[in-house]
C-alpha positions as a printed NumPy array, in Angstrom:
array([[  0.   ,   0.   ,   0.   ],
       [  1.23 ,   3.475,  -0.766],
       [  0.902,   6.607,   1.331],
       [ -1.078,   9.68 ,   0.362],
       [  2.086,  11.319,  -0.96 ],
       [  3.814,   8.352,  -2.634],
       [  1.067,   6.667,  -4.685],
       [  1.831,   6.609,  -8.406],
       [ -0.546,   8.843, -10.337],
       [ -2.407,   7.107, -13.167],
       [ -4.133,   8.972, -15.978],
       [ -7.498,   7.485, -16.897],
       [ -9.04 ,   7.951, -20.305],
       [-12.616,   8.125, -19.025],
       [-13.006,   9.824, -15.622],
       [-16.254,  11.289, -16.959],
       [-18.333,   8.552, -15.316],
       [-17.386,  10.196, -12.011],
       [-18.26 ,  13.726, -13.16 ],
       [-21.045,  15.356, -11.253],
       [-22.152,  17.146,  -8.14 ],
       [-21.678,  15.734,  -4.644],
       [-23.24 ,  17.226,  -1.512],
       [-22.33 ,  16.858,   2.166],
       [-25.347,  17.82 ,   4.212],
       [-24.352,  16.343,   7.552],
       [-26.705,  18.393,   9.695],
       [-23.883,  20.737,  10.619],
       [-24.214,  24.491,  10.238],
       [-22.56 ,  24.371,   6.815],
       [-23.288,  22.43 ,   3.603],
       [-20.386,  21.564,   1.323],
       [-20.885,  21.116,  -2.402],
       [-18.225,  19.372,  -4.534],
       [-18.364,  19.59 ,  -8.319],
       [-16.147,  17.275, -10.38 ],
       [-15.411,  17.328, -14.083],
       [-13.029,  15.263, -16.174],
       [ -9.92 ,  17.089, -17.332],
       [ -6.876,  15.512, -19.016],
       [ -7.316,  12.094, -17.406],
       [ -7.903,  13.546, -13.943],
       [-10.794,  15.271, -12.201],
       [-10.993,  19.005, -11.576],
       [-12.611,  19.61 ,  -8.163],
       [-14.444,  22.76 ,  -7.126],
       [-15.562,  22.733,  -3.494],
       [-18.059,  25.34 ,  -2.333],
       [-18.982,  25.991,   1.272],
       [-22.385,  27.52 ,   1.956],
       [-24.791,  28.166,   4.795],
       [-28.007,  26.081,   4.598],
       [-30.303,  26.111,   2.871],
       [-27.848,  25.898,  -0.006],
       [-29.443,  26.816,  -3.317],
       [-27.722,  24.778,  -6.03 ],
       [-28.113,  27.508,  -8.651],
       [-24.895,  29.198,  -9.843],
       [-26.221,  32.612,  -8.818],
       [-26.637,  31.678,  -5.136],
       [-24.73 ,  34.355,  -3.127],
       [-24.015,  31.798,  -0.37 ],
       [-21.801,  29.822,  -2.744],
       [-18.482,  30.889,  -1.3  ],
       [-15.719,  30.402,  -0.35 ],
       [-14.617,  28.188,  -3.23 ],
       [-11.613,  25.869,  -3.174],
       [-10.198,  24.274,  -6.326],
       [ -7.913,  21.277,  -6.69 ],
       [ -7.363,  18.2  ,  -8.849],
       [ -7.966,  14.534,  -8.189],
       [ -5.493,  12.077,  -9.71 ],
       [ -6.284,   8.377,  -9.896],
       [ -3.883,   5.819,  -8.463],
       [ -6.313,   2.897,  -8.96 ],
       [ -9.966,   2.427,  -9.904],
       [-12.214,   4.7  ,  -7.802],
       [ -9.29 ,   5.924,  -5.628],
       [ -7.677,   9.351,  -6.024],
       [ -5.034,  11.621,  -4.555],
       [ -5.87 ,  15.274,  -3.965],
       [ -3.375,  17.559,  -5.727],
       [ -2.703,  21.254,  -5.213],
       [ -2.599,  23.843,  -8.008],
       [  0.989,  22.864,  -8.887],
       [  0.091,  19.173,  -9.212],
       [  1.725,  18.124,  -5.949],
       [ -0.098,  15.739,  -3.568],
       [ -1.468,  17.488,  -0.475],
       [ -1.483,  14.296,   1.618],
       [ -5.187,  13.506,   1.231],
       [ -6.8  ,  10.576,  -0.53 ],
       [-10.433,  10.109,  -1.552],
       [-12.51 ,   7.34 ,  -3.044],
       [-15.817,   6.775,  -4.786],
       [-18.336,   4.448,  -3.127],
       [-20.651,   2.546,  -5.449],
       [-24.168,   1.273,  -4.811],
       [-25.311,  -2.34 ,  -5.325],
       [-25.826,  -1.619,  -9.053],
       [-22.274,  -0.337,  -9.544],
       [-23.234,   3.335,  -9.869],
       [-21.269,   5.958,  -7.949],
       [-23.377,   6.928,  -4.937],
       [-20.884,   8.728,  -2.695],
       [-17.539,  10.507,  -2.645],
       [-15.571,   9.841,   0.546],
       [-13.185,  12.774,   1.105],
       [-11.533,  14.086,   4.254],
       [-13.508,  11.795,   6.552],
       [-16.836,  12.964,   5.133],
       [-19.336,  11.414,   2.743],
       [-20.667,  13.484,  -0.14 ],
       [-23.811,  12.142,  -1.81 ],
       [-23.789,  12.063,  -5.621],
       [-26.759,  14.256,  -6.541],
       [-26.25 ,  14.844, -10.246]])
């Protein structure tokens, strides 16, 4: 097993099946929205923190602050979080599938984000 900073990064041809919007609505005072899109064999991640109720429209004024990073695959459904320079930040994440094999959750930083679209 590799550590969060030593896993080899693998470029996947089709990360688009993991594209989408993931929401952490844990009952805390803050909702966190993660948007992923395929980009050059990796995933571009935009994470938005908002005060509930979080309106999912792009014009929602509560949609800040925003944090951007990249997710690089090191095996199927498992990724390293990279900073803006492409260096690992020491965090891993994975995609959790339902009984039908569809991505249902993103597990990141000890939290579960439900795939909502």
